[in-house]
Steps between C-alpha positions, in 0.01 A plus 500: 500500500747631745476533881240730645625747759325419826434877531244460221294238699179637640437502878242210464727300284771526770235377761427191288875420454587542866197295625499221231809454289773610753370228725570219241847583360629284212684205634544284192544496128801746519283758658188468283283256707368462852442152642342439842396182673165553666243262674124540477250359742240258361326336791149355539304338781157333505304404812194284467236376740218259398226336696274225364206387685240212444185623672288213392505236225347747265655833601868594485664836542855624470672838559840628392705799577822579294740782555789592267788747532750549217767757593745600227752764423549645150849651483410654156159611609149357468435478116784734442834299435726788586865351451663680789409344846380717784354766259140390442499200713176395671371274774187319420250265666200325347296359785182293442225346700229256411201346690266228397200365664333197322206281574366203309174305573385179340118568480433168340712233313459703186501869629797680655501860609829697550520850619824702571640849576849599396683815599829597337712814585814588314740800505826640367688728723821650362708777645803679359835406679732669252604876485253619219281635779779606737410847651866613452500385134163663431601821672813535293292534179377848395280641222170347605258288302144572382368254764651387831533122544294401792747225578805731513703332226752662253420512140621214280675540169548294175789500263427367160836348428826407682608265775300696756125497436409740756329490849206252535279567793308223666108469519524595858384571763216280370215354690233273352202315660290226353194355687290217350182379688314220352189275604382216303254206519508207279199258469579194295255228434574159341226383253591156362847536330495875501546769760319834486656787684342820612624769726563860573827702558537852623838695493619821634832646378698803631828637369683816606848618406701829463602606141855590616692538166592729337401796739863571550567595133753365252744685277617356161841594346546400137825476304560756232594362162867614431506668845489413866380159612215468755722496806687824393141651443426403863810652636424827323141500593353487142155335551325365209168411666361509864183312620327512833163378630270693729271308742121502470334359811235220422454377854695506828719212386496546123665744283537534114789689348444753228822552292627817337791490249721812477809612332699684762846531644429738801549231764852423355 
């Protein structure tokens, strides 16, 4: 295949080239590779407070509070693996809290009662720091999609062959909450050389998250046997398939995507 005249590129292809590939020019492999040294943040911190108290010879209590923070950065994007840094990059934190209140009472030499309440709270907070939701990048695209992405990101695209696999977008902005409340009461009794245990446990679980992908849409470009490779199809705007999810609200903090698959080239 010969060179493709840039005048044949669509307006949207030019936007992807100027915002992605022109920022990472080939610097190795005789002009065929791009190598960059990047550093990701992988930090964690845990603070813990515990109090033990012996009230009487038979009654003891303890309480514990634990706080975790795990700030990280993903240069390739959360769950994305985009090879070019600064494109789909994200900043993520996974904080957690845990509270335990426990009491044990020796009712008799053979009977002990233990009751406790535990509370756990965990989250994942991830925001886009790359340019895939840059207003200037988004506004440079024309043609429109069937649904608008509520997070203001550009569509991704996939090439079925070649050194460049496409544009992988992160699962962000992503926000997840998990809350676990648990109360239990154990009542063991020693009978001879055996122990009989009875008790009760009650648990409340809550989970909320936003189904963020793939509401921005994704274009697929396939190579043609005996013809243009996938990247040439991308430059010419010959789309093989387009998929995009709409949003269906389930609750204020939960959404479920409904995916449509279309064959179109109107965007490019």
